[in-house]
C-alpha positions as semicolon CSV with decimal commas, in nm:
position;residue;x (nm);y (nm);z (nm)
1;M;0,000;0,000;0,000
2;A;0,298;0,231;0,051
3;F;0,374;0,177;-0,319
4;V;0,023;0,291;-0,414
5;A;0,047;0,602;-0,196
6;A;0,394;0,689;-0,328
7;R;0,284;0,641;-0,687
8;R;-0,016;0,865;-0,632
9;L;0,213;1,134;-0,493
10;T;0,493;1,110;-0,751
11;G;0,306;0,978;-1,054
12;Q;0,596;0,741;-1,131
13;F;0,608;0,362;-1,107
14;W;0,971;0,272;-1,037
15;P;1,040;0,534;-0,770
16;A;0,718;0,427;-0,596
17;L;0,820;0,060;-0,624
18;L;1,148;0,119;-0,443
19;G;0,970;0,329;-0,184
20;G;0,720;0,049;-0,127
21;A;1,007;-0,196;-0,078
22;V;1,147;0,021;0,201
23;Y;0,818;-0,002;0,390
24;G;0,715;-0,357;0,304
25;F;1,055;-0,518;0,368
26;S;1,159;-0,307;0,664
27;S;1,330;-0,477;0,957
28;Y;1,025;-0,391;1,166
29;E;0,783;-0,570;0,934
30;V;0,992;-0,882;0,877
31;S;1,106;-0,920;1,239
32;H;0,751;-0,912;1,373
33;T;0,635;-1,144;1,095
34;F;0,885;-1,410;1,196
35;A;0,812;-1,351;1,563
36;G;0,447;-1,443;1,507
37;Q;0,293;-1,105;1,593
38;P;0,006;-1,055;1,346
39;N;-0,118;-0,745;1,529
40;L;0,211;-0,572;1,442
41;I;0,240;-0,670;1,076
42;V;-0,101;-0,568;0,938
43;N;0,035;-0,226;0,847
44;M;-0,129;-0,143;0,515
45;L;-0,389;0,081;0,679
46;L;-0,145;0,365;0,754
47;P;-0,036;0,416;0,391
48;L;-0,398;0,358;0,285
49;M;-0,500;0,667;0,482
50;V;-0,220;0,864;0,315
51;Y;-0,355;0,746;-0,020
52;L;-0,710;0,854;0,071
53;A;-0,582;1,199;0,172
54;L;-0,404;1,232;-0,163
55;L;-0,719;1,131;-0,351
56;W;-0,912;1,398;-0,161
57;R;-0,642;1,654;-0,240
58;D;-0,662;1,572;-0,610
59;G;-1,040;1,597;-0,615
60;K;-1,088;1,227;-0,685
61;L;-1,266;1,166;-0,355
62;G;-1,549;1,375;-0,214
63;P;-1,571;1,481;0,152
64;V;-1,838;1,226;0,244
65;A;-1,653;0,937;0,080
66;F;-1,325;1,048;0,238
67;V;-1,474;1,065;0,586
68;G;-1,649;0,729;0,550
69;L;-1,351;0,539;0,413
70;T;-1,104;0,701;0,651
71;A;-1,330;0,628;0,951
72;V;-1,349;0,261;0,854
73;A;-0,969;0,249;0,807
74;M;-0,911;0,414;1,145
75;A;-1,154;0,180;1,321
76;A;-0,992;-0,121;1,155
77;E;-0,652;0,004;1,277
78;F;-0,792;0,025;1,629
79;Y;-0,911;-0,334;1,625
80;V;-0,583;-0,456;1,473
81;S;-0,362;-0,281;1,729
82;I;-0,452;-0,015;1,985
83;E;-0,088;0,090;2,004
84;A;-0,076;0,140;1,627
85;F;-0,399;0,339;1,653
86;V;-0,236;0,577;1,900
87;Q;0,066;0,605;1,671
88;M;-0,170;0,678;1,381
89;T;-0,331;0,951;1,589
90;V;0,008;1,110;1,652
91;L;0,098;1,088;1,282
92;W;-0,226;1,254;1,175
93;A;-0,188;1,532;1,433
94;A;0,179;1,594;1,358
95;G;0,131;1,575;0,983
96;L;-0,154;1,826;0,982
97;L;0,023;2,069;1,216
98;V;0,351;2,057;1,026
99;G;0,167;2,066;0,695
100;F;-0,022;2,379;0,802
101;A;0,301;2,541;0,921
102;V;0,496;2,480;0,598
103;A;0,209;2,532;0,352
104;R;0,170;2,846;0,146
105;P;-0,091;3,088;0,284
106;E;-0,334;3,006;0,005
107;A;-0,296;2,631;0,071
108;R;-0,358;2,647;0,444
109;R;-0,734;2,654;0,395
110;A;-0,711;2,314;0,225
111;V;-0,500;2,179;0,513
112;A;-0,756;2,311;0,763
113;S;-1,037;2,145;0,564
114;L;-0,847;1,817;0,565
115;A;-0,798;1,847;0,940
116;G;-1,170;1,899;0,991
117;L;-1,264;1,598;0,778
118;A;-1,002;1,383;0,951
119;A;-1,142;1,489;1,291
120;V;-1,492;1,383;1,187
121;A;-1,357;1,050;1,063
122;Y;-1,168;1,005;1,388
123;M;-1,481;1,062;1,595
124;A;-1,669;0,812;1,380
125;A;-1,389;0,560;1,433
126;I;-1,414;0,608;1,810
127;V;-1,787;0,534;1,788
128;L;-1,712;0,216;1,593
129;A;-1,455;0,121;1,856
130;S;-1,682;0,204;2,150
131;P;-1,785;-0,159;2,229
132;Y;-1,420;-0,245;2,290
133;L;-1,350;0,077;2,478
134;A;-1,652;0,030;2,704
135;Y;-1,510;-0,300;2,821
136;A;-1,136;-0,224;2,815
137;L;-1,116;0,115;2,985
138;P;-1,262;0,004;3,322
139;H;-1,017;-0,288;3,324
140;Y;-0,704;-0,097;3,223
141;P;-0,421;-0,201;3,462
142;A;-0,333;0,088;3,688
143;H;0,037;0,007;3,716
144;L;0,123;-0,132;3,371
145;T;0,423;0,055;3,231
146;R;0,698;-0,004;2,978
147;R;0,944;0,271;3,059
148;S;1,237;0,030;3,050
149;A;1,528;0,125;2,824
150;R;1,478;-0,195;2,623
151;Y;1,161;-0,046;2,470
152;S;1,330;0,274;2,353
153;L;1,517;0,340;2,030
154;D;1,893;0,306;2,050
155;L;2,015;0,553;1,789
156;A;2,303;0,321;1,699
157;N;2,052;0,065;1,573
158;L;1,955;0,301;1,292
159;V;2,290;0,241;1,119
160;V;2,442;-0,071;1,277
161;P;2,318;-0,394;1,114
162;R;2,275;-0,731;1,278
163;P;2,593;-0,898;1,413
164;N;2,601;-1,158;1,135
165;R;2,568;-0,893;0,861
166;V;2,888;-0,693;0,922
167;F;3,116;-0,894;0,690
168;G;3,301;-1,062;0,974
169;L;3,447;-0,743;1,117
170;T;3,513;-0,854;1,474
171;P;3,495;-0,515;1,652
172;L;3,169;-0,427;1,474
173;T;3,031;-0,775;1,544
174;H;3,090;-0,731;1,917
175;Y;2,942;-0,381;1,908
176;A;2,630;-0,493;1,719
177;S;2,580;-0,788;1,955
178;A;2,568;-0,556;2,254
179;L;2,293;-0,331;2,116
180;L;1,939;-0,347;2,248
181;G;1,750;-0,638;2,093
182;Y;1,411;-0,469;2,058
183;S;1,569;-0,174;1,879
184;S;1,724;-0,394;1,609
185;A;1,394;-0,373;1,419
186;A;1,466;-0,002;1,368
187;Y;1,758;-0,050;1,129
188;V;1,743;0,202;0,845
189;G;2,095;0,198;0,703
190;I;2,340;0,472;0,617
191;P;2,242;0,509;0,246
192;L;1,878;0,589;0,328
193;L;1,979;0,845;0,591
194;V;2,213;1,002;0,334
195;I;1,915;1,035;0,100
196;V;1,716;1,212;0,372
197;L;2,005;1,452;0,431
198;A;2,062;1,511;0,059
199;L;1,694;1,576;-0,006
200;A;1,685;1,824;0,282
201;V;1,998;2,008;0,166
202;L;1,924;2,016;-0,207
203;T;1,547;2,072;-0,207
204;W;1,469;2,246;0,123
205;S;1,281;2,512;-0,069
206;S;1,020;2,244;-0,148
207;R;0,741;2,248;0,107
208;L;0,689;1,876;0,059
209;T;1,053;1,816;0,153
210;R;1,013;2,024;0,468
211;L;0,702;1,830;0,565
212;L;0,865;1,488;0,515
213;V;1,198;1,568;0,681
214;I;1,041;1,736;0,984
215;L;0,797;1,448;1,025
216;F;1,080;1,196;1,013
217;L;1,277;1,384;1,279
218;L;0,967;1,407;1,502
219;I;0,911;1,033;1,468
220;I;1,270;0,959;1,568
221;V;1,228;1,185;1,872
222;L;0,915;0,993;1,973
223;A;1,085;0,657;1,917
224;L;1,359;0,758;2,161
225;G;1,108;0,741;2,444
226;P;1,202;0,897;2,776
227;R;1,580;0,851;2,740
228;L;1,856;0,928;2,492
229;I;2,038;0,600;2,423
230;I;2,336;0,555;2,194
231;G;2,519;0,223;2,186
232;T;2,331;0,096;2,497
233;R;2,459;0,398;2,694
234;Q;2,183;0,606;2,850
235;L;2,319;0,956;2,805
236;A;2,032;1,166;2,933
237;T;1,669;1,179;3,037
238;L;1,481;1,374;2,772
239;P;1,274;1,681;2,866
240;W;0,949;1,519;2,749
241;A;1,004;1,197;2,947
242;G;0,697;1,271;3,157
243;L;0,474;1,219;2,853
244;W;0,547;0,848;2,873
245;S;0,381;0,835;3,214
246;L;0,044;0,936;3,070
247;P;-0,221;0,662;3,066
248;A;-0,229;0,651;2,685
249;A;0,150;0,614;2,657
250;R;0,288;0,434;2,962
251;S;0,212;0,085;2,828
252;A;0,343;0,158;2,476
253;E;0,684;0,072;2,335
254;P;0,835;0,394;2,197
255;V;1,063;0,213;1,952
256;R;0,755;0,097;1,758
257;F;0,710;0,451;1,632
258;I;0,981;0,359;1,381
259;L;0,707;0,199;1,170
260;L;0,582;0,550;1,094
261;G;0,941;0,645;1,017
262;Y;0,961;0,371;0,755
263;L;0,646;0,504;0,590
264;V;0,790;0,854;0,572
265;L;1,122;0,714;0,445
266;A;0,940;0,522;0,173
267;I;0,781;0,844;0,048
268;I;1,112;1,032;0,080
269;L;1,288;0,772;-0,137
270;A;1,014;0,791;-0,401
271;V;1,028;1,172;-0,404
272;W;1,409;1,160;-0,423
273;L;1,397;0,948;-0,739
274;A;1,107;1,138;-0,896
275;I;1,274;1,481;-0,890
276;P;1,308;1,585;-1,255
277;T;1,658;1,645;-1,389
278;R;1,827;1,661;-1,729
279;N;2,165;1,559;-1,594
280;R;2,207;1,186;-1,662
281;W;2,499;1,155;-1,421
282;L;2,297;1,309;-1,142
283;L;2,003;1,080;-1,220
284;A;2,233;0,776;-1,221
285;A;2,383;0,881;-0,888
286;R;2,036;0,910;-0,736
287;W;1,939;0,562;-0,850
288;I;2,265;0,407;-0,734
289;L;2,216;0,559;-0,389
290;A;1,850;0,450;-0,382
291;L;1,935;0,094;-0,484
292;A;2,207;0,088;-0,218
293;A;1,949;0,199;0,040
294;V;1,709;-0,081;-0,054
295;A;1,995;-0,333;-0,067
296;A;2,106;-0,232;0,282
297;I;1,754;-0,298;0,416
298;L;1,714;-0,629;0,233
299;G;2,062;-0,739;0,335
300;N;1,982;-0,689;0,703
301;L;1,660;-0,891;0,707
302;P;1,651;-1,148;0,988
303;T;1,597;-1,519;0,949
304;A;1,305;-1,698;1,110
305;S;1,535;-1,888;1,346
306;S;1,719;-1,578;1,466
307;V;1,396;-1,399;1,555
308;I;1,193;-1,683;1,704
309;D;1,457;-1,867;1,902
310;P;1,819;-1,760;1,849
311;S;1,939;-2,005;2,114
312;I;1,872;-2,311;1,896
313;P;2,215;-2,454;1,803
314;A;2,301;-2,544;1,447
315;T;2,304;-2,919;1,376
316;A;2,441;-3,122;1,090
317;A;2,112;-3,299;1,028
318;A;1,845;-3,109;0,839
319;Q;1,557;-3,046;1,077
320;P;1,255;-2,817;1,066
321;A;1,341;-2,484;1,227
322;N;1,124;-2,405;1,528
323;A;0,870;-2,679;1,453
324;L;0,547;-2,656;1,648
325;P;0,514;-2,897;1,943
326;A;0,314;-3,215;1,890
327;F;0,057;-3,093;2,142
328;I;-0,048;-2,835;1,880
329;S;0,047;-2,993;1,547
330;T;-0,120;-3,330;1,614
331;G;-0,441;-3,182;1,751
332;L;-0,382;-3,322;2,100
333;Y;-0,500;-2,989;2,243
334;R;-0,856;-3,094;2,157
335;D;-0,835;-3,360;2,430
336;Y;-0,749;-3,099;2,689
337;L;-0,937;-2,785;2,588
338;R;-1,291;-2,695;2,498
339;P;-1,355;-2,472;2,192
340;G;-1,332;-2,107;2,287
341;E;-1,168;-2,176;2,623
342;T;-0,932;-1,905;2,749
343;V;-0,581;-2,037;2,803
344;L;-0,247;-1,909;2,925
345;V;0,028;-2,056;2,708
346;L;0,365;-2,114;2,875
347;S;0,643;-2,179;2,628
348;D;1,006;-2,092;2,558
349;R;0,896;-1,973;2,214
350;G;0,837;-1,600;2,187
351;N;0,472;-1,506;2,136
352;A;0,377;-1,873;2,132
353;G;0,019;-1,800;2,232
354;M;-0,069;-1,610;1,917
355;L;0,119;-1,859;1,698
356;F;-0,057;-2,160;1,851
357;Q;-0,389;-1,981;1,833
358;A;-0,345;-1,916;1,460
359;D;-0,231;-2,272;1,388
360;T;-0,537;-2,415;1,565
361;N;-0,768;-2,193;1,359
362;F;-0,849;-1,990;1,672
363;Y;-0,981;-2,296;1,857
364;M;-0,886;-2,127;2,186
365;R;-0,872;-1,781;2,332
366;V;-0,537;-1,659;2,463
367;A;-0,459;-1,461;2,777
368;G;-0,119;-1,293;2,783
369;A;0,000;-1,356;2,428
370;S;0,365;-1,284;2,508
371;S;0,389;-1,496;2,825
372;T;0,672;-1,747;2,849
373;S;0,772;-2,036;3,068
374;R;0,979;-1,802;3,283
375;Y;0,665;-1,751;3,489
376;P;0,704;-1,992;3,784
377;V;0,329;-2,060;3,800
378;R;0,154;-2,395;3,784
379;P;-0,211;-2,365;3,884
380;A;-0,382;-2,647;4,067
381;C;-0,607;-2,870;3,857
382;R;-0,978;-2,839;3,925
383;R;-1,092;-3,119;3,701
384;P;-0,951;-3,461;3,607
385;S;-0,686;-3,478;3,336
386;P;-0,798;-3,607;2,997
387;C;-0,573;-3,910;3,039
388;S;-0,794;-4,040;3,320
389;S;-1,136;-3,918;3,218
390;G;-1,126;-3,884;2,840
391;R;-1,196;-3,587;2,623
392;P;-1,368;-3,298;2,804
393;R;-1,722;-3,224;2,701
394;P;-1,805;-2,870;2,587
395;G;-1,963;-2,681;2,871
396;S;-1,839;-2,920;3,139
397;G;-1,616;-2,819;3,427
398;G;-1,576;-2,486;3,596
399;S;-1,498;-2,153;3,439
400;G;-1,167;-1,977;3,480
401;L;-0,822;-1,948;3,329
402;T;-0,681;-2,262;3,171
403;S;-0,306;-2,305;3,143
404;V;-0,133;-2,509;2,874
405;R;0,233;-2,594;2,859
406;P;0,318;-2,800;2,551
407;G;0,646;-2,970;2,483
408;W;0,717;-3,150;2,812
409;G;0,906;-3,477;2,785
410;P;0,696;-3,798;2,778
411;S;0,628;-3,982;3,098
412;S;0,811;-4,311;3,146
413;S;0,508;-4,481;3,297
414;S;0,137;-4,425;3,321
415;G;0,002;-4,294;3,646
416;P;-0,289;-4,437;3,843
417;G;-0,607;-4,438;3,641
418;Q;-0,439;-4,336;3,315
419;R;-0,500;-4,516;2,992
420;P;-0,207;-4,732;2,874
421;G;0,025;-4,541;2,644
422;C;-0,117;-4,203;2,741
423;R;0,149;-3,928;2,735
424;S;0,040;-3,724;3,034
425;S;0,334;-3,489;2,993
426;A;0,249;-3,377;2,640
427;G;0,049;-3,096;2,793
428;W;-0,180;-3,015;3,077
429;A;-0,493;-2,816;3,137
430;C;-0,575;-2,674;3,474
431;T;-0,811;-2,410;3,600
432;A;-0,647;-2,140;3,808
433;P;-0,784;-2,107;4,158
434;G;-0,980;-1,796;4,245
């Protein structure tokens, strides 16, 4: 969708294609795809809203159609990810304010009209999201916060690639290995930052350039969170650190604002290539730099194994990487869980809950999608195990939180009352007390 928005803005196919590659193959997108986080990878709605705004600007979309389509897109973003919805809100607000500031006097009326239409669409989206809000707001945890440095952008991660992508340079390998893991999804690469700088220096008189560059800098500032971090060193507490204590921000991860940065960078790259010029050497230099920027991003993409479980050692025998446990892949979970039952998944695999839920065609509901086996909790069973009483009947047993831990080693012998050959350790289902 970033390609479509960039093409609408520039009117050119190939510059828009490279811009779309920056957004679609960003480290953020691919890392969260491999990590099994579907709520963080459905990101076509943000560039879709940019596209709708451009259609309205060009007179191809009337006010009513713009408000209706934008409201639906905003509401869909809310239901995909509340955090992304807040980020979208910030992008709309910042984009309109900066756009109004840099626009010509005669164009500011159009920016104000767009702001009014976007506000109406936003209110409509809140109405569409009201069923969720009515339930979620009264249950919002009072002490949930993510102000840890691990959730903030380390500026070094913008230019330092992954440790295994530094051509074997030992000092750089050690330096890259020490950087914050969460921030590795913010890698942009030196060539793309050079393009941003070159566009700002050479075409600052363009109001579009001012809008894009200022927006990118604002996004980086937001991604920093409450602290300035460079190379894992926390150099200072930023003046706006208190903003991250607000209810709407304290549970967010600032580094995830880099997704908006990738969208702005995609448009910057397309604009950079679409600038008309008669100098063939200058045009060739632009394309070489743009191709280097895309190559730097593609060359730093993670592998599935490195994102999901980097601790798995390499073996000589060819084996499936990060194969799902038999408890899930063989359908054994059906003997332990009722359809629609809420479970807490405990696993060494990151974000196992959402991955298992998707693989089982949403047979179960998941509480705490990012929980792992580091939680030293094993609730007491309230009903017999399926090995002794057979498959649970829908609607039987008490209500509560069910816990499932797949992947335990098989039992050497059957316990009292168990069916012969039953693997009681393949998983367990218990209802938490209370």
